[in-house]
C-alpha positions in Angstrom: -92.8 17.5 26.8 -91.7 14.9 24.2 -90.0 14.9 20.8 -90.1 14.7 17.7 -91.7 16.3 14.5 -90.2 18.0 11.7 -89.9 21.8 11.9 -92.3 23.8 9.9 -92.0 27.2 11.3 -89.4 30.0 11.9 -87.4 28.6 14.7 -86.4 31.8 16.2 -90.0 32.8 16.8 -90.1 29.8 19.1 -87.2 31.1 21.3 -88.2 33.6 24.1 -87.1 37.0 23.0 -84.9 37.5 26.2 -82.4 35.1 24.6 -82.2 36.5 21.1 -79.3 38.9 21.6 -77.2 36.0 23.0 -77.9 33.3 20.3 -74.6 32.3 18.5 -76.0 29.1 16.9 -79.1 27.3 16.2 -78.4 23.8 15.1 -81.3 21.7 13.8 -80.9 17.9 14.0 -82.5 15.0 12.0 -86.2 14.7 12.8 -86.2 10.9 13.3 -87.5 10.6 16.8 -84.0 10.6 18.3 -83.8 14.4 18.0 -83.7 15.2 21.7 -80.7 12.8 22.1 -79.2 14.2 18.8 -79.5 17.8 20.1 -77.9 16.7 23.4 -75.0 15.2 21.6 -74.5 18.5 19.7 -74.6 20.5 22.9 -71.9 18.3 24.4 -69.6 18.8 21.4 -70.3 15.6 19.5 -71.7 15.1 16.2 -75.5 14.5 16.2 -75.0 10.8 15.1 -73.6 10.1 18.6 -77.4 10.0 19.8 -76.9 6.3 20.7 -74.0 7.1 22.9 -76.1 9.7 24.7 -78.8 7.1 25.2 -76.3 4.6 26.5 -74.8 7.2 29.0 -78.1 8.3 30.4 -79.3 4.6 30.6 -76.1 4.0 32.7 -76.8 6.9 34.9 -80.3 5.8 35.4 -79.6 2.0 36.1 -76.1 2.1 37.4 -74.7 3.0 40.9 -77.3 5.9 41.1 -80.2 3.7 40.5 -81.7 4.1 43.9 -81.4 7.8 43.9 -83.2 7.9 40.6 -85.9 5.6 41.7 -86.5 8.0 44.6 -86.5 11.2 42.7 -88.6 10.1 39.7 -91.1 8.1 41.6 -91.5 10.8 44.2 -92.4 13.2 41.3 -94.6 10.7 39.4 -95.2 7.3 40.9 -93.9 4.6 38.6 -92.0 7.0 36.5 -88.6 5.3 36.9 -90.0 2.1 35.3 -91.3 4.4 32.4 -88.0 6.1 31.9 -85.8 3.1 31.7 -87.4 1.7 28.6 -87.9 5.1 27.1 -84.2 5.7 27.0 -83.2 2.0 26.3 -83.6 1.9 22.6 -81.0 0.2 20.2 -83.2 -0.4 17.3 -82.4 0.7 13.8 -84.3 3.7 12.2 -86.9 5.8 13.7 -87.8 5.3 17.3 -91.3 4.5 18.4 -93.1 7.1 20.5 -92.5 5.4 23.7 -88.8 5.9 23.2 -88.8 9.6 22.6 -87.0 12.0 25.0 -89.1 13.3 27.9 -88.4 16.5 29.9 -87.4 17.3 32.5 -86.3 13.7 33.3 -83.7 13.6 30.5 -82.3 17.0 31.5 -81.9 15.8 35.1 -79.9 12.7 33.8 -78.0 14.7 31.3 -76.8 17.3 33.8 -75.8 14.6 36.4 -74.1 12.3 33.9 -72.0 14.9 32.1 -71.7 17.5 34.9 -73.2 20.3 32.8 -75.9 22.8 33.3 -78.9 22.2 31.1 -81.5 24.9 29.9 -84.8 23.6 28.8 -86.0 26.2 26.4 -89.7 26.5 25.5 -91.8 29.4 24.3 -94.3 28.3 26.9 -91.7 28.4 29.8 -88.0 27.8 30.4 -86.0 26.2 33.3 -82.5 25.3 34.2 -81.2 21.9 35.5 -78.0 21.6 37.5 -76.3 18.5 38.5 -77.6 17.0 41.8 -74.3 17.0 43.7 -71.8 19.5 45.0 -70.5 22.0 42.4 -67.0 21.9 43.7 -66.5 18.7 41.7 -67.5 20.4 38.4 -65.2 21.6 35.7 -64.4 25.3 35.5 -65.8 27.1 33.7 -69.3 25.4 33.8 -70.6 23.9 30.6 -74.0 24.7 29.4 -76.3 22.7 27.1 -79.4 24.4 25.7 -82.2 22.3 24.3 -85.1 24.1 22.6 -88.4 22.4 22.3 -90.3 23.6 19.2 -93.5 22.7 17.3 -94.8 20.7 20.2 -92.6 17.7 19.2 -88.9 18.5 18.2 -85.8 19.4 20.0 -82.8 21.4 18.6 -79.6 22.8 20.0 -79.2 26.4 20.6 -75.9 27.9 21.7 -76.2 30.9 24.1 -73.1 33.1 24.8 -72.3 35.9 27.2 -74.1 36.7 30.5 -77.5 35.9 29.3 -80.6 36.0 31.6 -80.7 32.5 33.1 -84.1 30.6 33.5 -84.9 29.6 37.1 -84.0 26.2 38.4 -86.4 23.5 37.3 -88.9 22.6 40.1 -88.1 19.0 40.3 -84.3 19.8 40.6 -85.2 22.3 43.4 -87.3 19.7 45.2 -84.9 16.8 45.0 -81.4 18.2 44.8 -79.1 17.5 47.8 -78.5 20.4 50.0 -74.9 20.9 48.8 -76.1 20.9 45.1 -78.1 24.1 45.9 -74.8 25.9 45.8 -74.9 25.6 42.0 -77.2 28.5 41.8 -75.0 30.9 43.9 -73.0 32.1 40.9 -76.1 32.8 38.8 -78.4 34.5 41.3 -78.3 37.8 39.5 -78.8 36.3 36.1 -81.8 34.2 37.4 -83.3 37.3 39.0 -82.8 39.3 35.7 -84.6 36.6 33.7 -87.5 36.7 36.2 -87.7 40.4 35.9 -87.6 40.3 32.1 -90.4 37.7 32.0 -92.9 40.1 33.8 -95.6 41.5 31.6 -94.9 44.8 29.9 -91.1 44.6 30.3 -89.1 45.4 27.1 -86.0 43.2 27.3 -84.1 45.5 25.1 -84.2 48.3 27.6 -82.6 46.2 30.4 -79.0 45.4 30.9 -77.0 43.5 33.7 -73.9 45.0 35.3 
């Protein structure tokens, strides 16, 4: 999925209903083809105009000391993808970004989670997933920080804040395939919430009738 078109429909209708009781904020950002990076900035507690900082941090994650790891991960998923992602993120121009510099998922979520040691939810009415950092959670801050990025209108990202013990989307498949063994411990604290999400997403289940202890 890629960004970034202006919003033309009711945002909440594009958020899976299982999350509706847990939404405390929906923050739209400027639709200028940097919107994925703007939404990520908001999710991390910055103003949306820090999108350039987010781009720089993700580029450093991609090309710095972890370069070999990312080459392996991205190219094993899609051959040649590493060389596609570097110029995609590396944009310092003024004004609207060309299409080849738009955010792409789940690659950006993987970089974001690892760089900032956060848990990233990729929300989409077509399907949601969760991306954790790629290393041992014992090095993470407590409590864990979450960033939820909602993909809407087939081309725009916004930030959604979820609060409480909401049902958690399952681990992203790329993360599950490529995370180090010790990184798999990230899911241990969220097993029930992930199972709850899976149950709610089954056909003919009314999420308003189900609660988690």
